[in-house]
C-alpha positions as CSV (number, residue, x, y, z in Angstrom):
1,M,48.7,-13.9,52.3
2,L,46.1,-11.1,52.4
3,G,44.8,-12.3,49.0
4,H,41.6,-10.3,49.4
5,L,43.5,-7.0,49.5
6,P,44.5,-5.0,46.4
7,E,48.2,-5.4,45.8
8,P,49.1,-1.7,46.4
9,Q,47.3,-1.7,49.7
10,R,48.7,-5.1,50.7
11,D,52.3,-3.9,49.9
12,L,51.8,-0.8,52.1
13,I,50.5,-2.8,55.0
14,L,53.2,-5.4,54.9
15,S,55.9,-2.9,54.3
16,G,54.6,-0.9,57.2
17,M,54.7,-3.9,59.4
18,R,58.3,-4.6,58.5
19,W,59.4,-1.1,59.1
20,T,57.5,-1.1,62.4
21,V,59.2,-4.2,63.6
22,W,62.8,-3.3,62.6
23,L,62.5,0.3,63.9
24,S,60.9,-0.9,67.1
25,A,63.7,-3.4,67.5
26,L,66.0,-0.4,67.8
27,A,63.6,1.9,69.8
28,V,62.3,-0.6,72.4
29,P,65.7,-1.3,73.8
30,C,66.3,2.4,73.9
31,S,63.1,3.0,75.9
32,V,64.2,0.3,78.3
33,A,67.7,1.6,78.5
34,V,66.4,5.1,79.5
35,N,64.6,3.6,82.5
36,L,67.7,1.5,83.4
37,L,70.0,4.5,83.1
38,L,67.8,6.8,85.1
39,A,67.4,4.0,87.7
40,R,71.2,4.0,88.2
41,V,71.0,7.8,88.9
42,G,68.5,7.2,91.7
43,P,64.8,6.2,92.4
44,E,63.9,9.9,92.7
45,T,65.1,10.6,89.1
46,L,63.3,7.5,87.8
47,G,60.2,8.6,89.7
48,I,60.2,12.0,87.9
49,Y,60.6,10.2,84.6
50,G,57.5,8.2,85.6
51,L,55.7,11.5,86.1
52,L,56.5,12.4,82.5
53,G,54.4,9.4,81.5
54,V,51.6,10.8,83.7
55,Y,52.0,14.1,81.9
56,V,51.9,12.5,78.5
57,G,48.8,10.6,79.4
58,L,47.2,13.7,81.0
59,T,47.7,15.8,77.8
60,S,46.5,13.0,75.6
61,A,43.3,12.3,77.6
62,F,42.2,15.9,78.4
63,L,43.8,18.2,75.9
64,Y,44.1,16.1,72.7
65,F,40.3,15.9,72.0
66,G,39.5,12.5,70.5
67,G,43.1,11.5,70.1
68,D,45.0,9.6,67.4
69,T,42.1,7.4,66.7
70,V,40.1,10.2,65.2
71,V,42.8,11.0,62.7
72,I,43.5,7.4,61.7
73,R,39.7,6.8,61.3
74,Y,38.9,9.8,59.1
75,I,42.0,10.3,57.0
76,P,41.3,7.2,54.8
77,E,37.7,8.4,54.2
78,C,38.7,12.0,53.2
79,R,39.5,12.9,49.6
80,S,43.2,13.7,49.1
81,D,42.4,17.5,48.7
82,D,40.4,17.5,51.9
83,R,42.9,15.9,54.2
84,A,44.9,19.1,55.0
85,S,41.7,21.0,55.6
86,F,40.5,18.3,58.0
87,L,43.8,18.2,60.0
88,V,43.9,22.0,60.3
89,S,40.2,22.2,61.3
90,Y,40.7,19.4,63.8
91,L,43.7,21.1,65.3
92,S,41.7,24.3,65.7
93,V,39.1,22.4,67.6
94,I,41.8,20.9,69.9
95,L,43.3,24.3,70.6
96,A,39.9,25.8,71.5
97,I,39.2,23.0,73.9
98,M,42.8,23.2,75.2
99,S,42.3,26.9,76.0
100,S,39.4,26.1,78.3
101,W,41.4,23.4,80.2
102,L,44.3,25.9,80.6
103,L,41.8,28.4,82.1
104,F,40.6,25.7,84.5
105,A,44.2,24.8,85.5
106,W,45.0,28.5,86.2
107,F,42.2,28.8,88.7
108,C,42.5,25.3,90.1
109,P,46.2,24.6,90.3
110,A,45.7,21.9,93.0
111,V,44.5,19.6,90.3
112,M,47.9,19.6,88.6
113,R,49.6,19.2,92.0
114,L,47.5,16.1,92.6
115,A,48.5,14.6,89.3
116,L,52.2,15.5,89.3
117,G,53.0,15.8,93.0
118,Q,55.1,18.6,94.4
119,T,57.7,18.4,91.6
120,G,58.5,21.7,90.0
121,G,55.9,23.9,91.6
122,L,52.7,25.5,90.3
123,R,54.3,27.8,87.7
124,F,56.2,24.8,86.2
125,H,53.0,22.8,86.1
126,F,51.1,25.5,84.2
127,T,54.1,26.1,81.8
128,I,54.3,22.5,80.7
129,L,50.6,22.4,80.3
130,C,50.8,25.3,77.9
131,L,53.6,23.5,76.0
132,A,51.4,20.4,75.6
133,V,50.6,21.6,72.1
134,V,54.0,20.3,71.1
135,P,53.4,16.6,71.8
136,I,49.8,16.9,70.6
137,M,50.9,18.2,67.2
138,F,53.6,15.5,67.1
139,A,51.0,12.8,67.8
140,M,48.6,14.2,65.2
141,I,51.3,14.3,62.5
142,V,52.3,10.7,63.2
143,A,48.7,9.6,63.3
144,G,48.0,11.4,60.0
145,L,50.9,9.6,58.3
146,K,49.6,6.3,59.6
147,G,46.1,7.0,58.3
148,M,47.6,7.5,54.8
149,L,49.5,4.2,55.3
150,E,52.8,6.1,55.2
151,I,53.7,3.8,58.1
152,R,57.4,3.8,57.4
153,I,57.9,7.6,57.9
154,S,55.5,7.6,60.9
155,Q,57.4,4.9,62.6
156,V,60.8,6.6,61.9
157,L,59.5,9.7,63.6
158,A,57.9,7.9,66.5
159,K,61.0,5.7,67.2
160,L,63.5,8.5,66.8
161,L,61.9,10.1,69.9
162,A,63.2,7.2,72.1
163,I,66.5,6.9,70.3
164,I,67.4,10.6,70.4
165,S,66.3,10.8,74.1
166,L,68.5,7.9,75.1
167,T,71.5,9.5,73.3
168,I,71.0,12.7,75.2
169,Y,70.6,10.9,78.6
170,A,73.6,8.7,77.9
171,V,75.8,11.7,77.2
172,L,74.6,13.5,80.3
173,F,75.1,10.3,82.4
174,V,78.6,9.9,81.2
175,F,79.8,13.5,81.3
176,D,77.6,15.3,83.8
177,R,75.6,12.8,86.0
178,S,75.3,15.5,88.7
179,L,73.0,17.4,86.3
180,L,70.6,14.5,86.1
181,S,70.5,14.0,89.9
182,A,70.4,17.7,90.8
183,H,67.9,19.0,88.1
184,P,66.1,15.9,86.8
185,T,62.8,17.7,86.3
186,A,64.2,20.4,84.0
187,V,66.3,17.9,82.1
188,I,63.6,15.3,81.5
189,W,60.9,17.7,80.3
190,S,63.3,19.7,78.2
191,V,64.5,16.6,76.4
192,Y,61.0,15.3,75.7
193,L,59.5,18.6,74.5
194,G,62.6,19.7,72.6
195,V,63.0,16.4,70.6
196,S,59.2,16.3,70.0
197,A,59.3,19.8,68.5
198,I,62.1,19.0,66.1
199,L,60.5,15.7,65.0
200,S,57.1,17.5,64.6
201,A,58.6,20.0,62.2
202,I,60.2,17.2,60.1
203,G,56.9,15.3,60.0
204,A,54.9,18.3,59.1
205,V,56.9,18.9,56.0
206,R,56.3,15.4,54.8
207,L,52.6,15.5,55.7
208,I,52.1,18.8,53.8
209,R,53.7,17.3,50.7
210,L,51.4,14.3,50.8
211,C,48.2,16.3,51.2
212,R,49.0,18.7,48.3
213,A,46.1,21.0,49.1
214,P,46.1,24.2,47.1
215,R,44.0,26.0,49.7
216,L,42.5,25.3,53.1
217,R,38.9,25.5,54.2
218,W,36.9,24.5,57.3
219,F,36.2,20.8,56.9
220,L,35.1,18.2,59.4
221,P,33.8,14.9,58.1
222,I,30.2,13.8,58.7
223,G,29.9,12.0,62.0
224,F,33.1,13.7,63.3
225,W,31.6,15.2,66.5
226,R,29.8,12.0,67.6
227,Y,32.9,9.9,67.0
228,A,35.3,12.3,68.6
229,F,33.1,12.8,71.7
230,S,32.8,9.0,72.2
231,T,36.5,8.6,71.6
232,Q,37.2,11.3,74.2
233,Q,35.2,9.5,76.8
234,V,37.3,6.4,76.1
235,S,40.5,8.5,76.4
236,L,39.5,10.0,79.8
237,T,38.5,6.7,81.3
238,S,41.5,5.0,79.8
239,F,43.8,7.7,81.4
240,F,42.4,7.1,84.9
241,A,42.5,3.4,84.4
242,G,46.1,3.5,83.1
243,Q,47.8,6.3,85.0
244,L,46.0,6.5,88.3
245,D,48.4,4.0,89.7
246,Y,51.3,6.4,89.4
247,V,49.2,9.2,90.9
248,L,48.2,7.1,93.9
249,V,51.6,5.7,94.5
250,V,53.3,9.2,94.5
251,N,50.7,10.6,96.8
252,F,50.6,7.7,99.2
253,G,54.2,6.6,99.1
254,G,56.3,9.5,97.9
255,L,58.7,10.0,95.0
256,R,61.2,7.3,96.1
257,L,58.6,4.5,96.3
258,L,57.2,5.7,93.0
259,G,60.7,5.2,91.5
260,K,60.7,1.6,92.6
261,Y,57.2,1.1,91.2
262,V,58.3,2.6,87.9
263,A,61.2,0.2,87.9
264,V,58.8,-2.8,88.1
265,M,56.7,-1.3,85.4
266,A,59.7,-0.5,83.2
267,V,60.8,-4.1,83.1
268,A,57.3,-5.7,82.8
269,T,56.2,-3.1,80.2
270,I,58.6,-4.7,77.8
271,V,55.8,-7.2,77.1
272,R,53.5,-4.3,76.1
273,M,56.2,-2.7,74.0
274,V,56.8,-6.0,72.1
275,S,53.0,-6.2,71.5
276,G,53.1,-2.7,70.1
277,L,55.8,-3.7,67.6
278,F,53.2,-5.7,65.7
279,M,49.9,-4.1,66.6
280,D,50.8,-0.5,65.7
281,T,49.7,-1.2,62.1
282,L,46.4,-3.0,62.9
283,L,44.2,0.1,63.3
284,P,45.3,2.0,60.2
285,S,45.1,-1.3,58.2
286,L,41.6,-2.0,59.4
287,T,40.3,1.6,58.9
288,N,41.6,1.5,55.3
289,T,40.2,-1.9,54.4
290,I,36.8,-1.0,56.1
291,A,36.7,2.3,54.3
292,A,37.2,0.4,51.0
293,R,34.2,-1.9,52.0
294,N,36.5,-4.9,52.0
295,Q,35.4,-7.0,55.0
296,A,37.1,-10.1,53.8
297,G,40.4,-8.2,53.6
298,A,39.8,-6.8,57.0
299,A,39.3,-10.3,58.5
300,Q,42.6,-11.4,56.9
301,V,44.4,-8.4,58.3
302,F,43.0,-9.1,61.7
303,M,43.9,-12.8,61.7
304,M,47.5,-12.1,60.5
305,H,48.0,-9.6,63.4
306,V,46.4,-12.0,65.9
307,R,48.6,-15.0,65.1
308,I,51.7,-12.8,65.3
309,L,50.6,-11.1,68.5
310,F,50.1,-14.3,70.5
311,L,53.4,-15.7,69.4
312,V,55.5,-12.6,70.3
313,V,53.6,-11.7,73.5
314,T,54.0,-15.2,74.9
315,A,57.7,-15.3,74.0
316,A,58.2,-11.8,75.6
317,S,56.2,-12.5,78.7
318,C,57.9,-15.8,79.4
319,A,61.4,-14.3,78.8
320,T,60.6,-11.4,81.1
321,M,59.5,-13.7,83.9
322,V,62.4,-16.0,83.8
323,L,64.9,-13.0,83.6
324,A,63.2,-11.0,86.4
325,V,66.1,-11.3,88.9
326,P,68.9,-10.5,86.4
327,A,66.8,-7.4,85.5
328,T,66.8,-6.2,89.1
329,A,70.6,-6.7,89.2
330,V,71.0,-4.4,86.2
331,L,68.7,-1.8,87.8
332,G,71.0,-1.7,90.9
333,P,71.2,-2.8,94.5
334,K,68.2,-0.7,95.5
335,Y,65.9,-2.8,93.4
336,V,66.9,-6.4,94.4
337,S,63.6,-7.1,96.2
338,L,61.5,-6.5,93.1
339,G,61.9,-9.9,91.4
340,G,58.5,-11.2,92.5
341,P,56.5,-8.1,91.6
342,I,58.1,-8.1,88.1
343,V,57.2,-11.7,87.5
344,F,53.5,-11.0,88.5
345,M,53.2,-7.9,86.4
346,A,54.9,-9.5,83.4
347,L,52.3,-12.3,83.6
348,C,49.4,-9.9,83.8
349,F,50.7,-7.9,80.9
350,G,51.2,-11.0,78.8
351,V,47.7,-12.3,79.6
352,A,46.1,-8.9,79.1
353,S,47.9,-7.8,75.9
354,P,45.6,-9.6,73.4
355,G,42.6,-7.9,75.0
356,G,43.8,-4.7,73.5
357,I,42.7,-6.0,70.1
358,G,39.2,-5.6,71.4
359,G,39.6,-1.8,71.7
360,T,41.2,-1.6,68.3
361,L,38.3,-3.5,66.7
362,L,35.7,-1.2,68.4
363,N,37.7,1.8,67.2
364,S,37.8,0.6,63.6
365,I,34.0,0.2,63.4
366,G,33.1,3.3,65.3
367,R,31.8,1.6,68.4
368,Q,34.6,2.6,70.7
369,Q,32.2,4.1,73.3
370,L,31.5,0.6,74.5
371,A,35.0,0.5,75.9
372,V,34.2,3.3,78.4
373,W,32.4,0.9,80.7
374,T,35.3,-1.5,80.8
375,Y,37.8,1.2,81.7
376,A,35.4,2.5,84.4
377,L,35.2,-1.0,85.8
378,N,39.0,-1.2,85.7
379,L,39.2,2.0,87.7
380,C,36.8,0.8,90.3
381,V,38.5,-2.6,90.7
382,F,42.0,-1.0,90.8
383,V,41.1,1.7,93.4
384,G,39.2,-0.8,95.6
385,L,42.1,-3.3,95.6
386,F,44.7,-0.6,96.0
387,L,43.0,0.9,99.1
388,V,42.6,-2.6,100.6
389,M,46.2,-3.8,99.9
390,W,48.3,-0.6,100.3
391,G,48.3,-0.4,104.1
392,R,49.6,-3.9,104.4
393,W,51.7,-4.6,101.3
394,N,52.5,-1.1,100.0
395,L,54.4,-1.5,96.6
396,T,53.5,-5.2,96.2
397,G,49.8,-4.4,96.9
398,A,49.8,-1.7,94.2
399,V,51.3,-4.1,91.7
400,V,48.8,-6.8,92.4
401,A,45.9,-4.3,92.3
402,Y,47.0,-2.9,88.9
403,G,47.7,-6.3,87.3
404,T,44.5,-7.9,88.5
405,A,42.4,-5.0,87.2
406,T,44.2,-5.0,83.9
407,V,43.5,-8.7,83.2
408,I,39.8,-8.4,84.2
409,T,39.3,-5.4,81.9
410,S,41.1,-7.0,78.9
411,V,38.9,-10.1,79.0
412,I,35.7,-8.0,79.3
413,L,36.8,-5.7,76.5
414,M,37.5,-8.6,74.1
415,V,34.1,-10.2,75.0
416,I,32.3,-6.9,74.1
417,A,34.3,-6.5,70.9
418,R,33.6,-10.1,69.8
419,R,29.8,-9.7,70.4
420,T,29.8,-6.3,68.5
421,A,32.2,-7.1,65.6
422,R,30.8,-10.5,64.6
423,N,32.5,-10.6,61.2
424,F,35.9,-11.1,62.9
425,P,36.9,-14.6,64.1
426,S,37.1,-15.5,67.8
427,I,40.5,-15.7,69.5
428,F,39.5,-17.0,72.9
429,A,40.7,-20.6,72.4
430,L,44.1,-19.4,71.4
431,W,44.1,-16.9,74.2
432,L,43.3,-19.6,76.7
433,R,46.3,-21.7,75.6
434,A,48.7,-18.7,75.7
435,T,47.4,-17.9,79.2
436,A,48.0,-21.5,80.4
437,V,51.6,-21.6,79.2
438,Q,52.4,-18.2,80.7
439,A,50.8,-19.1,84.1
440,M,52.9,-22.3,84.1
441,V,56.1,-20.3,83.5
442,A,55.1,-17.8,86.2
443,L,54.6,-20.5,88.8
444,V,58.0,-22.1,88.0
445,A,59.7,-18.7,88.1
446,W,58.2,-17.9,91.5
447,W,58.9,-21.3,93.0
448,W,62.6,-21.4,92.0
449,L,63.4,-17.7,92.1
450,P,66.1,-16.9,91.3
451,L,66.6,-19.0,88.2
452,G,70.0,-19.6,86.7
453,L,70.6,-18.6,83.1
454,I,70.7,-22.2,81.9
455,G,67.5,-23.0,83.8
456,A,65.8,-19.9,82.5
457,A,66.7,-20.7,78.9
458,L,65.5,-24.3,79.2
459,L,62.2,-23.2,80.8
460,W,61.6,-20.5,78.0
461,I,62.4,-23.0,75.2
462,G,60.1,-25.6,76.7
463,A,57.3,-23.1,77.2
464,M,57.5,-21.9,73.6
465,V,57.6,-25.4,72.1
466,L,54.5,-26.3,74.2
467,F,52.7,-23.1,73.0
468,L,53.5,-23.7,69.4
469,W,52.2,-27.3,69.6
470,L,49.0,-26.4,71.5
471,S,48.2,-23.4,69.3
472,G,48.7,-25.2,65.9
473,Y,51.6,-23.2,64.5
474,D,53.2,-25.4,61.9
475,F,56.5,-25.1,60.1
476,A,55.0,-23.4,57.0
477,E,53.3,-20.7,59.1
478,C,56.4,-20.0,61.1
479,N,58.5,-19.9,57.9
480,N,56.1,-17.4,56.4
481,L,56.3,-15.2,59.5
482,V,60.1,-15.2,59.4
483,Q,60.2,-14.5,55.7
484,M,57.7,-11.7,56.0
485,F,60.0,-9.6,58.2
486,L,63.4,-10.5,56.6
487,P,65.0,-7.6,54.6
488,G,64.7,-8.0,50.9
489,S,61.6,-10.2,50.9
490,E,59.3,-9.8,47.9
491,W,55.7,-9.0,48.9
492,G,54.3,-10.6,45.8
493,A,55.5,-14.0,47.0
494,Y,52.9,-14.0,49.7
495,T,49.7,-14.7,47.8
496,D,46.9,-17.1,48.3
497,S,48.9,-20.0,46.8
498,N,51.5,-19.6,49.5
499,A,49.5,-18.5,52.5
500,S,49.4,-21.2,55.1
501,F,49.0,-18.2,57.3
502,A,45.6,-16.6,56.6
503,E,42.7,-18.8,56.0
504,P,44.3,-22.1,57.3
505,A,45.4,-20.3,60.4
506,R,41.9,-18.9,60.9
507,S,40.4,-22.3,60.6
508,R,42.9,-23.8,63.1
509,V,42.0,-21.1,65.7
510,E,38.3,-21.7,65.3
511,S,38.7,-25.5,65.5
512,L,40.6,-25.0,68.8
């Protein structure tokens, strides 16, 4: 496995993947539990929590110039004594750009009201915009650690945000639920910003020790501005494509309807979260192998992630679809009518998730600007479908519009990446088989909604057996996958002599 990589680099990548999976196995249920817990408080509270997601996307797209990708791209290319200088110089650029946006928000407060609705008032909107430096620094620290392949500590910090937040919300839910219902805005933003600040301080200490720079100087790598500007364009278009649905729903339907929309997304987004379990290490792994001029190693890293991604995404998507009705029962009686929209959105996320690999490939080779046009198309398709469907179907129309636009964009993005990064193998045949299996499960789930637990289990098992057979996953490959993530496994055991997972898997995909 990954025989073209040097052993130290291979060990860091595989160790990072293991830590990502096990920590995410704790954090993902926590993220879902936060949504379920706040849904029990009321749709309005859940709607405000959904606006927190808009705020995070807003600050990442507009204030965090370039984003995590810039850090992960250039940290491997910097000498160890230049890394601290690069991060401080980059943070200075971000703060300068952030100041101009704050000035704009001060004179045009209606923009923030449009994005976040009437919640909190103008003074609150400007205050949280000023405090955006906290989540930005947290994101930079986590990205810097990933770029150094210190994936274990980066994942610990990132996942602790969800775990600690759930703990706080659970304590409030049990002992003072009235505080969550009466002052949800203050509680939700205080928890997010406070926990982010504490974790940022912890991560900064670790990052400083790794950089070991005796003195700081102004340093930005060659090509920084061009790469950062193109990445910023992607961030802006991605924000509008990914967060405009919340903005439109809260402005067209109000906070209560937004709460139900967030409930649909909270359940269906489990598919995306599971995808992130295994894809979070792909970009830093590719940037490090490409920086080392190891194209064969990069191709092996890519194929390993692809084979894992299709397996876990198909499993998660099918499970979410067959358990859509039980999920609405957990959310509460106000959400019982959301089974159908959850099935549809889980299908769309399952089909679209592999398309995100295209954006990662473009980022790793510095061609991320090509993704701008796909996100712009996503925006146009979504807005057009939303305006056509909202008046007649309201919430269901918004779900169909967002899911359809997401699938179209993902396919186009992967086509562009495939034509641009020709050294990486094609995944379209495998993608087609995964899509067919998920579509079959969605049709059955819709037709026999609601499914009993036994019927749901049998349908899921049958779908996974069919997918494994169609996609050429043999026993040796599945065994390698399981062994790779088991605690106590020795990385040295996974070498070329034992790797039914890298080159053979690649040849199977291409033959399909």
